[in-house]
FIKOLZA-1660 file (N, C-alpha, C; in steps of 0.1 Angstrom, whole numbers, plus 5000, padded with zeros to 4 digits):
% residues 244
   i   px   py   pz ch aa at
   1 5008 4988 5000  A  M  N
   1 5000 5000 5000  A  M CA
   1 5009 5013 5000  A  M  C
   2 5020 5012 5008  A  K  N
   2 5028 5024 5008  A  K CA
   2 5035 5027 4995  A  K  C
   3 5037 5017 4987  A  R  N
   3 5043 5019 4973  A  R CA
   3 5032 5023 4963  A  R  C
   4 5020 5018 4965  A  V  N
   4 5010 5021 4955  A  V CA
   4 5005 5036 4956  A  V  C
   5 5004 5041 4969  A  L  N
   5 4998 5054 4971  A  L CA
   5 5006 5065 4964  A  L  C
   6 5019 5065 4964  A  P  N
   6 5026 5076 4957  A  P CA
   6 5024 5075 4942  A  P  C
   7 5023 5063 4936  A  I  N
   7 5020 5061 4922  A  I CA
   7 5006 5066 4919  A  I  C
   8 4997 5062 4927  A  L  N
   8 4983 5067 4925  A  L CA
   8 4982 5082 4926  A  L  C
   9 4990 5088 4935  A  S  N
   9 4990 5103 4937  A  S CA
   9 4994 5110 4924  A  S  C
  10 5005 5105 4918  A  V  N
  10 5011 5111 4906  A  V CA
  10 5001 5109 4894  A  V  C
  11 4995 5097 4893  A  L  N
  11 4986 5094 4882  A  L CA
  11 4973 5103 4884  A  L  C
  12 4969 5105 4896  A  T  N
  12 4957 5113 4899  A  T CA
  12 4960 5128 4895  A  T  C
  13 4972 5133 4899  A  A  N
  13 4975 5147 4896  A  A CA
  13 4976 5149 4881  A  A  C
  14 4982 5139 4873  A  L  N
  14 4983 5140 4859  A  L CA
  14 4969 5140 4852  A  L  C
  15 4960 5131 4857  A  L  N
  15 4947 5130 4852  A  L CA
  15 4939 5142 4854  A  L  C
  16 4940 5148 4866  A  L  N
  16 4932 5160 4869  A  L CA
  16 4937 5172 4860  A  L  C
  17 4950 5173 4858  A  A  N
  17 4955 5183 4849  A  A CA
  17 4951 5181 4835  A  A  C
  18 4951 5169 4830  A  Y  N
  18 4946 5166 4817  A  Y CA
  18 4931 5168 4815  A  Y  C
  19 4924 5164 4826  A  A  N
  19 4909 5166 4825  A  A CA
  19 4906 5181 4825  A  A  C
  20 4913 5189 4833  A  F  N
  20 4911 5204 4833  A  F CA
  20 4914 5209 4819  A  F  C
  21 4925 5205 4813  A  Y  N
  21 4928 5210 4799  A  Y CA
  21 4917 5206 4789  A  Y  C
  22 4912 5194 4790  A  Q  N
  22 4901 5189 4781  A  Q CA
  22 4889 5197 4783  A  Q  C
  23 4885 5200 4796  A  A  N
  23 4872 5207 4799  A  A CA
  23 4873 5222 4795  A  A  C
  24 4885 5227 4796  A  T  N
  24 4886 5242 4794  A  T CA
  24 4889 5245 4779  A  T  C
  25 4897 5238 4772  A  W  N
  25 4901 5242 4759  A  W CA
  25 4897 5232 4748  A  W  C
  26 4896 5219 4751  A  V  N
  26 4893 5210 4740  A  V CA
  26 4878 5208 4738  A  V  C
  27 4870 5207 4748  A  A  N
  27 4856 5205 4747  A  A CA
  27 4849 5216 4739  A  A  C
  28 4840 5213 4730  A  P  N
  28 4834 5224 4722  A  P CA
  28 4825 5233 4731  A  P  C
  29 4823 5245 4727  A  T  N
  29 4814 5254 4735  A  T CA
  29 4800 5252 4732  A  T  C
  30 4792 5251 4742  A  E  N
  30 4777 5248 4740  A  E CA
  30 4771 5260 4734  A  E  C
  31 4761 5258 4725  A  R  N
  31 4755 5269 4717  A  R CA
  31 4748 5279 4725  A  R  C
  32 4739 5274 4734  A  T  N
  32 4730 5283 4741  A  T CA
  32 4736 5289 4753  A  T  C
  33 4743 5281 4761  A  M  N
  33 4748 5285 4774  A  M CA
  33 4762 5291 4773  A  M  C
  34 4770 5288 4763  A  G  N
  34 4783 5293 4762  A  G CA
  34 4793 5286 4771  A  G  C
  35 4803 5294 4775  A  D  N
  35 4814 5288 4783  A  D CA
  35 4809 5284 4797  A  D  C
  36 4799 5290 4802  A  V  N
  36 4794 5286 4816  A  V CA
  36 4790 5271 4816  A  V  C
  37 4787 5265 4805  A  Q  N
  37 4783 5251 4805  A  Q CA
  37 4795 5242 4808  A  Q  C
  38 4807 5247 4808  A  R  N
  38 4819 5239 4811  A  R CA
  38 4819 5234 4825  A  R  C
  39 4812 5241 4834  A  I  N
  39 4811 5236 4848  A  I CA
  39 4804 5222 4848  A  I  C
  40 4797 5219 4837  A  F  N
  40 4791 5206 4836  A  F CA
  40 4801 5195 4838  A  F  C
  41 4814 5197 4834  A  Y  N
  41 4824 5187 4835  A  Y CA
  41 4829 5185 4849  A  Y  C
  42 4825 5193 4858  A  Y  N
  42 4828 5192 4873  A  Y CA
  42 4816 5188 4881  A  Y  C
  43 4805 5194 4877  A  H  N
  43 4792 5192 4884  A  H CA
  43 4788 5177 4883  A  H  C
  44 4787 5172 4871  A  V  N
  44 4782 5159 4869  A  V CA
  44 4791 5148 4874  A  V  C
  45 4804 5148 4871  A  P  N
  45 4813 5138 4877  A  P CA
  45 4814 5138 4892  A  P  C
  46 4812 5150 4898  A  S  N
  46 4812 5151 4913  A  S CA
  46 4799 5143 4918  A  S  C
  47 4788 5145 4911  A  A  N
  47 4776 5138 4915  A  A CA
  47 4777 5123 4914  A  A  C
  48 4782 5119 4903  A  W  N
  48 4784 5104 4900  A  W CA
  48 4794 5098 4911  A  W  C
  49 4805 5105 4914  A  T  N
  49 4814 5100 4923  A  T CA
  49 4808 5100 4937  A  T  C
  50 4800 5110 4941  A  A  N
  50 4793 5109 4954  A  A CA
  50 4784 5098 4955  A  A  C
  51 4776 5095 4944  A  F  N
  51 4767 5083 4944  A  F CA
  51 4775 5070 4946  A  F  C
  52 4786 5069 4940  A  I  N
  52 4794 5056 4941  A  I CA
  52 4799 5055 4956  A  I  C
  53 4803 5066 4962  A  L  N
  53 4808 5066 4975  A  L CA
  53 4797 5062 4985  A  L  C
  54 4785 5068 4983  A  F  N
  54 4774 5065 4991  A  F CA
  54 4769 5050 4989  A  F  C
  55 4771 5045 4977  A  L  N
  55 4768 5030 4975  A  L CA
  55 4778 5022 4983  A  L  C
  56 4791 5026 4983  A  I  N
  56 4801 5019 4991  A  I CA
  56 4798 5019 5006  A  I  C
  57 4793 5031 5010  A  N  N
  57 4789 5033 5024  A  N CA
  57 4778 5023 5027  A  N  C
  58 4768 5022 5018  A  L  N
  58 4757 5013 5020  A  L CA
  58 4761 4998 5022  A  L  C
  59 4770 4994 5013  A  V  N
  59 4775 4980 5013  A  V CA
  59 4783 4977 5026  A  V  C
  60 4791 4987 5029  A  A  N
  60 4800 4985 5041  A  A CA
  60 4791 4985 5054  A  A  C
  61 4781 4993 5054  A  S  N
  61 4772 4994 5066  A  S CA
  61 4764 4981 5068  A  S  C
  62 4759 4975 5057  A  V  N
  62 4752 4963 5057  A  V CA
  62 4762 4952 5062  A  V  C
  63 4774 4951 5057  A  I  N
  63 4784 4941 5062  A  I CA
  63 4786 4943 5077  A  I  C
  64 4787 4955 5081  A  Y  N
  64 4790 4958 5096  A  Y CA
  64 4778 4953 5104  A  Y  C
  65 4766 4955 5100  A  L  N
  65 4754 4951 5107  A  L CA
  65 4754 4935 5108  A  L  C
  66 4758 4929 5098  A  I  N
  66 4758 4914 5097  A  I CA
  66 4769 4908 5105  A  I  C
  67 4781 4913 5103  A  R  N
  67 4793 4906 5108  A  R CA
  67 4800 4914 5120  A  R  C
  68 4796 4926 5122  A  R  N
  68 4803 4935 5132  A  R CA
  68 4818 4936 5129  A  R  C
  69 4821 4938 5116  A  N  N
  69 4834 4939 5111  A  N CA
  69 4839 4954 5113  A  N  C
  70 4850 4956 5121  A  T  N
  70 4854 4969 5123  A  T CA
  70 4860 4976 5110  A  T  C
  71 4866 4968 5102  A  K  N
  71 4871 4973 5089  A  K CA
  71 4860 4978 5080  A  K  C
  72 4849 4971 5080  A  A  N
  72 4838 4975 5072  A  A CA
  72 4832 4988 5078  A  A  C
  73 4832 4989 5091  A  D  N
  73 4827 5002 5097  A  D CA
  73 4836 5013 5093  A  D  C
  74 4849 5011 5093  A  A  N
  74 4859 5022 5089  A  A CA
  74 4857 5026 5075  A  A  C
  75 4854 5016 5066  A  V  N
  75 4852 5019 5052  A  V CA
  75 4839 5027 5050  A  V  C
  76 4829 5024 5058  A  A  N
  76 4816 5031 5058  A  A CA
  76 4818 5046 5062  A  A  C
  77 4826 5048 5073  A  L  N
  77 4828 5061 5077  A  L CA
  77 4836 5069 5067  A  L  C
  78 4847 5063 5062  A  V  N
  78 4855 5071 5052  A  V CA
  78 4848 5074 5039  A  V  C
  79 4840 5064 5034  A  S  N
  79 4833 5067 5022  A  S CA
  79 4822 5078 5024  A  S  C
  80 4816 5078 5036  A  A  N
  80 4806 5089 5038  A  A CA
  80 4813 5102 5039  A  A  C
  81 4824 5103 5045  A  E  N
  81 4831 5116 5046  A  E CA
  81 4835 5121 5033  A  E  C
  82 4841 5113 5024  A  V  N
  82 4845 5117 5011  A  V CA
  82 4833 5120 5002  A  V  C
  83 4823 5112 5004  A  G  N
  83 4810 5114 4996  A  G CA
  83 4804 5127 4999  A  G  C
  84 4804 5131 5012  A  V  N
  84 4798 5144 5015  A  V CA
  84 4806 5155 5009  A  V  C
  85 4819 5154 5008  A  V  N
  85 4828 5164 5001  A  V CA
  85 4824 5166 4987  A  V  C
  86 4822 5155 4980  A  F  N
  86 4818 5156 4965  A  F CA
  86 4804 5160 4964  A  F  C
  87 4795 5156 4973  A  C  N
  87 4781 5161 4972  A  C CA
  87 4781 5176 4975  A  C  C
  88 4790 5181 4983  A  T  N
  88 4791 5196 4986  A  T CA
  88 4795 5203 4973  A  T  C
  89 4804 5197 4966  A  V  N
  89 4808 5203 4953  A  V CA
  89 4797 5204 4943  A  V  C
  90 4788 5193 4943  A  V  N
  90 4776 5194 4935  A  V CA
  90 4767 5205 4939  A  V  C
  91 4765 5207 4952  A  L  N
  91 4756 5217 4956  A  L CA
  91 4761 5231 4954  A  L  C
  92 4774 5232 4954  A  V  N
  92 4781 5246 4951  A  V CA
  92 4781 5249 4936  A  V  C
  93 4785 5239 4928  A  T  N
  93 4786 5242 4914  A  T CA
  93 4772 5243 4907  A  T  C
  94 4762 5236 4913  A  G  N
  94 4749 5237 4907  A  G CA
  94 4744 5252 4906  A  G  C
  95 4743 5259 4918  A  P  N
  95 4738 5273 4917  A  P CA
  95 4747 5282 4909  A  P  C
  96 4760 5279 4909  A  I  N
  96 4769 5288 4900  A  I CA
  96 4766 5286 4886  A  I  C
  97 4762 5274 4882  A  W  N
  97 4758 5271 4868  A  W CA
  97 4743 5277 4866  A  W  C
  98 4735 5276 4876  A  A  N
  98 4721 5279 4874  A  A CA
  98 4719 5295 4873  A  A  C
  99 4727 5302 4880  A  R  N
  99 4725 5317 4881  A  R CA
  99 4725 5323 4867  A  R  C
 100 4735 5321 4859  A  P  N
 100 4735 5327 4845  A  P CA
 100 4725 5321 4835  A  P  C
 101 4721 5308 4838  A  V  N
 101 4713 5301 4829  A  V CA
 101 4698 5303 4832  A  V  C
 102 4694 5301 4845  A  W  N
 102 4681 5302 4849  A  W CA
 102 4677 5316 4855  A  W  C
 103 4687 5323 4858  A  G  N
 103 4685 5336 4864  A  G CA
 103 4683 5336 4879  A  G  C
 104 4684 5325 4885  A  I  N
 104 4683 5323 4900  A  I CA
 104 4694 5314 4905  A  I  C
 105 4697 5316 4918  A  W  N
 105 4707 5307 4924  A  W CA
 105 4701 5293 4928  A  W  C
 106 4689 5293 4932  A  W  N
 106 4683 5281 4938  A  W CA
 106 4668 5281 4936  A  W  C
 107 4662 5269 4933  A  T  N
 107 4648 5267 4933  A  T CA
 107 4645 5254 4939  A  T  C
 108 4633 5253 4945  A  W  N
 108 4630 5240 4952  A  W CA
 108 4625 5230 4942  A  W  C
 109 4634 5227 4932  A  D  N
 109 4631 5217 4922  A  D CA
 109 4633 5203 4928  A  D  C
 110 4626 5193 4923  A  I  N
 110 4627 5180 4929  A  I CA
 110 4641 5174 4930  A  I  C
 111 4649 5177 4919  A  R  N
 111 4663 5172 4919  A  R CA
 111 4671 5179 4929  A  R  C
 112 4670 5192 4929  A  L  N
 112 4678 5200 4939  A  L CA
 112 4674 5197 4953  A  L  C
 113 4662 5196 4956  A  T  N
 113 4657 5193 4969  A  T CA
 113 4661 5180 4974  A  T  C
 114 4660 5169 4966  A  T  N
 114 4664 5156 4971  A  T CA
 114 4679 5155 4972  A  T  C
 115 4687 5163 4964  A  T  N
 115 4701 5163 4966  A  T CA
 115 4705 5169 4979  A  T  C
 116 4698 5180 4983  A  L  N
 116 4700 5187 4995  A  L CA
 116 4697 5178 5007  A  L  C
 117 4686 5171 5006  A  V  N
 117 4682 5161 5016  A  V CA
 117 4692 5150 5018  A  V  C
 118 4698 5145 5007  A  L  N
 118 4708 5135 5007  A  L CA
 118 4720 5140 5014  A  L  C
 119 4724 5152 5011  A  W  N
 119 4736 5159 5018  A  W CA
 119 4733 5160 5033  A  W  C
 120 4721 5164 5037  A  L  N
 120 4718 5166 5051  A  L CA
 120 4718 5153 5058  A  L  C
 121 4713 5142 5052  A  I  N
 121 4713 5129 5058  A  I CA
 121 4727 5124 5062  A  I  C
 122 4736 5126 5052  A  Y  N
 122 4750 5121 5054  A  Y CA
 122 4758 5130 5063  A  Y  C
 123 4755 5143 5063  A  V  N
 123 4761 5152 5073  A  V CA
 123 4756 5148 5087  A  V  C
 124 4743 5144 5089  A  S  N
 124 4738 5139 5102  A  S CA
 124 4746 5127 5106  A  S  C
 125 4748 5118 5096  A  Y  N
 125 4756 5106 5098  A  Y CA
 125 4770 5109 5104  A  Y  C
 126 4776 5119 5098  A  L  N
 126 4790 5122 5103  A  L CA
 126 4789 5129 5117  A  L  C
 127 4779 5137 5119  A  V  N
 127 4778 5143 5132  A  V CA
 127 4775 5133 5143  A  V  C
 128 4767 5123 5140  A  L  N
 128 4765 5112 5149  A  L CA
 128 4778 5104 5152  A  L  C
 129 4786 5102 5142  A  R  N
 129 4798 5094 5144  A  R CA
 129 4808 5103 5152  A  R  C
 130 4808 5116 5150  A  R  N
 130 4818 5124 5156  A  R CA
 130 4815 5127 5171  A  R  C
 131 4802 5129 5174  A  F  N
 131 4799 5134 5188  A  F CA
 131 4792 5124 5197  A  F  C
 132 4790 5112 5192  A  S  N
 132 4785 5102 5201  A  S CA
 132 4795 5091 5205  A  S  C
 133 4796 5089 5217  A  D  N
 133 4806 5079 5222  A  D CA
 133 4800 5066 5226  A  D  C
 134 4787 5064 5224  A  S  N
 134 4781 5052 5228  A  S CA
 134 4786 5040 5220  A  S  C
 135 4785 5028 5226  A  S  N
 135 4789 5016 5219  A  S CA
 135 4780 5012 5208  A  S  C
 136 4768 5018 5208  A  Q  N
 136 4758 5015 5198  A  Q CA
 136 4758 5025 5186  A  Q  C
 137 4768 5035 5187  A  T  N
 137 4769 5045 5176  A  T CA
 137 4771 5039 5162  A  T  C
 138 4781 5029 5161  A  P  N
 138 4783 5024 5147  A  P CA
 138 4770 5017 5142  A  P  C
 139 4763 5010 5151  A  K  N
 139 4751 5004 5146  A  K CA
 139 4740 5014 5142  A  K  C
 140 4738 5024 5150  A  L  N
 140 4728 5035 5146  A  L CA
 140 4732 5042 5134  A  L  C
 141 4745 5044 5132  A  A  N
 141 4750 5051 5120  A  A CA
 141 4748 5042 5108  A  A  C
 142 4750 5029 5109  A  A  N
 142 4748 5020 5098  A  A CA
 142 4733 5020 5093  A  A  C
 143 4724 5021 5103  A  V  N
 143 4710 5021 5100  A  V CA
 143 4707 5034 5093  A  V  C
 144 4713 5045 5098  A  L  N
 144 4710 5058 5091  A  L CA
 144 4716 5059 5077  A  L  C
 145 4727 5052 5075  A  A  N
 145 4734 5052 5062  A  A CA
 145 4725 5044 5052  A  A  C
 146 4719 5033 5057  A  I  N
 146 4710 5026 5048  A  I CA
 146 4697 5034 5044  A  I  C
 147 4692 5042 5054  A  F  N
 147 4681 5051 5051  A  F CA
 147 4685 5062 5041  A  F  C
 148 4697 5067 5043  A  G  N
 148 4702 5078 5034  A  G CA
 148 4704 5072 5020  A  G  C
 149 4709 5060 5018  A  A  N
 149 4711 5054 5005  A  A CA
 149 4698 5053 4997  A  A  C
 150 4687 5052 5004  A  L  N
 150 4674 5051 4997  A  L CA
 150 4671 5064 4989  A  L  C
 151 4677 5075 4993  A  D  N
 151 4675 5088 4986  A  D CA
 151 4683 5089 4973  A  D  C
 152 4694 5081 4972  A  V  N
 152 4702 5082 4960  A  V CA
 152 4694 5078 4947  A  V  C
 153 4687 5067 4946  A  P  N
 153 4679 5065 4934  A  P CA
 153 4669 5076 4931  A  P  C
 154 4663 5082 4942  A  L  N
 154 4653 5092 4940  A  L CA
 154 4660 5105 4934  A  L  C
 155 4672 5108 4938  A  V  N
 155 4679 5119 4932  A  V CA
 155 4682 5116 4918  A  V  C
 156 4687 5104 4915  A  Y  N
 156 4691 5101 4901  A  Y CA
 156 4679 5101 4891  A  Y  C
 157 4668 5094 4895  A  F  N
 157 4657 5092 4886  A  F CA
 157 4646 5103 4887  A  F  C
 158 4648 5113 4896  A  S  N
 158 4638 5123 4897  A  S CA
 158 4635 5131 4885  A  S  C
 159 4645 5134 4876  A  I  N
 159 4642 5141 4864  A  I CA
 159 4637 5132 4853  A  I  C
 160 4637 5119 4856  A  W  N
 160 4631 5109 4846  A  W CA
 160 4616 5109 4847  A  W  C
 161 4611 5110 4860  A  F  N
 161 4597 5107 4863  A  F CA
 161 4589 5120 4867  A  F  C
 162 4596 5131 4869  A  F  N
 162 4590 5143 4873  A  F CA
 162 4593 5154 4863  A  F  C
 163 4584 5164 4861  A  R  N
 163 4587 5175 4853  A  R CA
 163 4594 5185 4862  A  R  C
 164 4607 5188 4859  A  T  N
 164 4615 5197 4867  A  T CA
 164 4622 5207 4858  A  T  C
 165 4627 5217 4865  A  Q  N
 165 4635 5228 4859  A  Q CA
 165 4649 5223 4855  A  Q  C
 166 4653 5213 4862  A  H  N
 166 4667 5207 4860  A  H CA
 166 4667 5201 4846  A  H  C
 167 4678 5203 4839  A  P  N
 167 4679 5197 4825  A  P CA
 167 4677 5182 4825  A  P  C
 168 4671 5177 4814  A  Q  N
 168 4668 5163 4813  A  Q CA
 168 4682 5155 4811  A  Q  C
 169 4682 5142 4814  A  P  N
 169 4695 5135 4813  A  P CA
 169 4700 5134 4799  A  P  C
 170 4713 5137 4797  A  V  N
 170 4719 5137 4784  A  V CA
 170 4724 5123 4780  A  V  C
 171 4725 5114 4790  A  I  N
 171 4729 5100 4788  A  I CA
 171 4717 5091 4792  A  I  C
 172 4711 5085 4782  A  G  N
 172 4699 5077 4785  A  G CA
 172 4687 5086 4786  A  G  C
 173 4675 5080 4787  A  G  N
 173 4664 5088 4789  A  G CA
 173 4660 5097 4777  A  G  C
 174 4665 5093 4765  A  G  N
 174 4662 5100 4753  A  G CA
 174 4670 5112 4750  A  G  C
 175 4680 5115 4759  A  G  N
 175 4689 5126 4757  A  G CA
 175 4700 5124 4748  A  G  C
 176 4707 5134 4745  A  S  N
 176 4719 5133 4735  A  S CA
 176 4730 5142 4740  A  S  C
 177 4742 5139 4736  A  I  N
 177 4753 5147 4739  A  I CA
 177 4763 5146 4728  A  I  C
 178 4770 5157 4725  A  D  N
 178 4781 5156 4715  A  D CA
 178 4792 5146 4719  A  D  C
 179 4796 5137 4710  A  P  N
 179 4806 5127 4714  A  P CA
 179 4819 5133 4720  A  P  C
 180 4823 5145 4716  A  R  N
 180 4835 5151 4721  A  R CA
 180 4832 5156 4736  A  R  C
 181 4820 5160 4739  A  M  N
 181 4816 5164 4752  A  M CA
 181 4816 5152 4761  A  M  C
 182 4810 5141 4756  A  L  N
 182 4810 5129 4764  A  L CA
 182 4823 5124 4767  A  L  C
 183 4833 5125 4757  A  H  N
 183 4846 5120 4760  A  H CA
 183 4853 5128 4771  A  H  C
 184 4851 5141 4771  A  V  N
 184 4857 5150 4782  A  V CA
 184 4850 5147 4795  A  V  C
 185 4837 5145 4795  A  L  N
 185 4830 5141 4807  A  L CA
 185 4835 5129 4813  A  L  C
 186 4837 5118 4806  A  L  N
 186 4842 5106 4811  A  L CA
 186 4857 5107 4816  A  L  C
 187 4865 5115 4810  A  I  N
 187 4878 5117 4814  A  I CA
 187 4878 5124 4828  A  I  C
 188 4869 5134 4829  A  N  N
 188 4868 5141 4842  A  N CA
 188 4863 5132 4853  A  N  C
 189 4853 5123 4849  A  W  N
 189 4848 5114 4859  A  W CA
 189 4859 5104 4864  A  W  C
 190 4867 5099 4854  A  L  N
 190 4878 5091 4858  A  L CA
 190 4888 5098 4867  A  L  C
 191 4891 5111 4865  A  A  N
 191 4900 5118 4873  A  A CA
 191 4894 5120 4887  A  A  C
 192 4881 5123 4888  A  F  N
 192 4875 5125 4901  A  F CA
 192 4874 5112 4908  A  F  C
 193 4872 5101 4901  A  S  N
 193 4871 5088 4908  A  S CA
 193 4885 5085 4914  A  S  C
 194 4895 5087 4906  A  C  N
 194 4909 5085 4912  A  C CA
 194 4912 5093 4924  A  C  C
 195 4907 5106 4923  A  L  N
 195 4909 5115 4935  A  L CA
 195 4902 5110 4947  A  L  C
 196 4890 5105 4945  A  A  N
 196 4882 5100 4956  A  A CA
 196 4888 5088 4962  A  A  C
 197 4893 5079 4953  A  L  N
 197 4900 5067 4958  A  L CA
 197 4912 5070 4966  A  L  C
 198 4920 5080 4961  A  L  N
 198 4932 5084 4968  A  L CA
 198 4929 5089 4982  A  L  C
 199 4919 5098 4982  A  I  N
 199 4916 5104 4995  A  I CA
 199 4911 5093 5005  A  I  C
 200 4903 5084 5000  A  C  N
 200 4897 5073 5008  A  C CA
 200 4908 5064 5013  A  C  C
 201 4918 5062 5005  A  C  N
 201 4930 5053 5010  A  C CA
 201 4937 5060 5021  A  C  C
 202 4940 5072 5019  A  F  N
 202 4948 5080 5030  A  F CA
 202 4939 5081 5043  A  F  C
 203 4926 5084 5041  A  R  N
 203 4917 5085 5052  A  R CA
 203 4915 5072 5059  A  R  C
 204 4914 5061 5052  A  Y  N
 204 4912 5048 5058  A  Y CA
 204 4925 5044 5066  A  Y  C
 205 4937 5047 5061  A  R  N
 205 4949 5044 5069  A  R CA
 205 4949 5052 5082  A  R  C
 206 4945 5065 5081  A  L  N
 206 4945 5073 5093  A  L CA
 206 4934 5068 5103  A  L  C
 207 4923 5064 5098  A  E  N
 207 4912 5059 5107  A  E CA
 207 4916 5046 5114  A  E  C
 208 4923 5037 5107  A  M  N
 208 4927 5025 5113  A  M CA
 208 4938 5027 5123  A  M  C
 209 4947 5037 5120  A  L  N
 209 4958 5040 5130  A  L CA
 209 4951 5046 5143  A  L  C
 210 4941 5055 5141  A  Q  N
 210 4935 5061 5152  A  Q CA
 210 4928 5050 5161  A  Q  C
 211 4922 5041 5155  A  R  N
 211 4915 5030 5162  A  R CA
 211 4925 5021 5169  A  R  C
 212 4937 5019 5163  A  E  N
 212 4947 5011 5170  A  E CA
 212 4952 5018 5182  A  E  C
 213 4954 5031 5181  A  V  N
 213 4959 5039 5192  A  V CA
 213 4948 5039 5204  A  V  C
 214 4936 5041 5200  A  Q  N
 214 4925 5041 5210  A  Q CA
 214 4924 5027 5217  A  Q  C
 215 4926 5017 5209  A  E  N
 215 4925 5003 5215  A  E CA
 215 4937 5001 5224  A  E  C
 216 4949 5006 5220  A  A  N
 216 4961 5004 5229  A  A CA
 216 4959 5012 5242  A  A  C
 217 4954 5024 5241  A  E  N
 217 4952 5032 5253  A  E CA
 217 4942 5025 5262  A  E  C
 218 4931 5020 5256  A  A  N
 218 4921 5013 5264  A  A CA
 218 4927 5001 5271  A  A  C
 219 4935 4993 5264  A  M  N
 219 4941 4981 5270  A  M CA
 219 4951 4985 5281  A  M  C
 220 4958 4996 5279  A  E  N
 220 4968 5001 5289  A  E CA
 220 4961 5005 5301  A  E  C
 221 4949 5012 5300  A  S  N
 221 4942 5017 5311  A  S CA
 221 4936 5005 5319  A  S  C
 222 4932 4995 5311  A  L  N
 222 4926 4983 5318  A  L CA
 222 4937 4975 5325  A  L  C
 223 4949 4974 5320  A  S  N
 223 4960 4967 5327  A  S CA
 223 4964 4975 5339  A  S  C
 224 4964 4988 5338  A  D  N
 224 4967 4996 5350  A  D CA
 224 4958 4994 5362  A  D  C
 225 4945 4993 5358  A  V  N
 225 4934 4991 5368  A  V CA
 225 4935 4977 5374  A  V  C
 226 4937 4967 5366  A  S  N
 226 4938 4953 5371  A  S CA
 226 4951 4951 5378  A  S  C
 227 4962 4958 5375  A  G  N
 227 4974 4956 5382  A  G CA
 227 4976 4963 5395  A  G  C
 228 4968 4973 5397  A  S  N
 228 4969 4980 5409  A  S CA
 228 4962 4973 5421  A  S  C
 229 4968 4973 5432  A  V  N
 229 4963 4966 5444  A  V CA
 229 4958 4976 5454  A  V  C
 230 4946 4975 5458  A  I  N
 230 4941 4984 5467  A  I CA
 230 4944 4979 5481  A  I  C
 231 4951 4987 5489  A  Q  N
 231 4955 4984 5502  A  Q CA
 231 4943 4987 5512  A  Q  C
 232 4939 4976 5518  A  V  N
 232 4928 4978 5528  A  V CA
 232 4934 4978 5542  A  V  C
 233 4932 4988 5550  A  P  N
 233 4938 4989 5563  A  P CA
 233 4932 4978 5572  A  P  C
 234 4941 4972 5580  A  K  N
 234 4936 4962 5589  A  K CA
 234 4929 4968 5601  A  K  C
 235 4919 4962 5606  A  P  N
 235 4912 4968 5618  A  P CA
 235 4922 4968 5630  A  P  C
 236 4921 4978 5637  A  A  N
 236 4930 4979 5649  A  A CA
 236 4926 4968 5659  A  A  C
 237 4936 4962 5665  A  S  N
 237 4934 4951 5674  A  S CA
 237 4929 4957 5687  A  S  C
 238 4920 4950 5694  A  P  N
 238 4914 4956 5706  A  P CA
 238 4925 4956 5717  A  P  C
 239 4925 4966 5726  A  P  N
 239 4935 4967 5736  A  P CA
 239 4935 4955 5746  A  P  C
 240 4946 4951 5750  A  N  N
 240 4947 4940 5759  A  N CA
 240 4941 4943 5773  A  N  C
 241 4933 4934 5778  A  K  N
 241 4927 4936 5790  A  K CA
 241 4937 4934 5802  A  K  C
 242 4937 4943 5811  A  V  N
 242 4946 4942 5822  A  V CA
 242 4940 4933 5834  A  V  C
 243 4946 4923 5838  A  A  N
 243 4941 4914 5848  A  A CA
 243 4940 4921 5861  A  A  C
 244 4930 4920 5868  A  R  N
 244 4928 4926 5881  A  R CA
 244 4935 4917 5892  A  R  C
% end
C-alpha cells in the first residue's frame, strides 16, 4: 500500500491536469449557454462520484450490521466523509451554473431538493459518528446510512419521472450529447474517481491508526486498573485487658 499510494497520487495529479485541459480548451462550446456550460464537466462527475461513495457506504454498513466487522465500519465512515465532500461540490457548482442560465441561484426543484436532503442525511451521519461515544453508535450510524442510501435513486431518477426545471438526462432517457463532450465528461469522471480513491485510501489508513491507538490506550488503562492493588487497612486490634 505504501508503494501504491505515491504512484496513485502522481497518476491522479496528471489525470486532473489533463481533465482540466480537456474541459477548458478541448471540449466544444455549448451553443445556448456558452462557456458557463463547462462547469458541467465538474458538476456531473462530482455527483456520480458521490453516488458511488454512498453506495460503498451502504454495502459497508450492511456488512457491519451482519458481521460486526470493524474494517467495514471504517470503510463506511471514510466513504461517507469523502462522499459528503463531493456532494458539497455538486451543491456549490449547481447554483453557480444555474445563476446565469436560469436567472436564479436556487429553486426548490425535485432534483435539487432531494440532493440537499441527501447531503443533510449524510452530514447527520457524520455528526452522529463524531459526537456520540456510545457503543451503539456504529450500529445506529449504519442504519442511518441505509436510510440515506434510499435517497440516491430518488435523486438520480427524479428528472426521469417528474417535470423539473433541471435539465433532462443527456445519457439515456432519450437525451443526447456531443461525442466530444461525452469524451471529456468521462475523462473528468475518471480523474474525480481516482481522486476520491486516493483520499479514501489515506483517510482509511488514518482511521485504522486512530483506532489502533485508542485500543492500545484502552488496554493500557485496563491493565493499570487490574494491576493496581488496593490496600485495605487492617482493623485495629482491641487493647489487651489488664488482669485485676
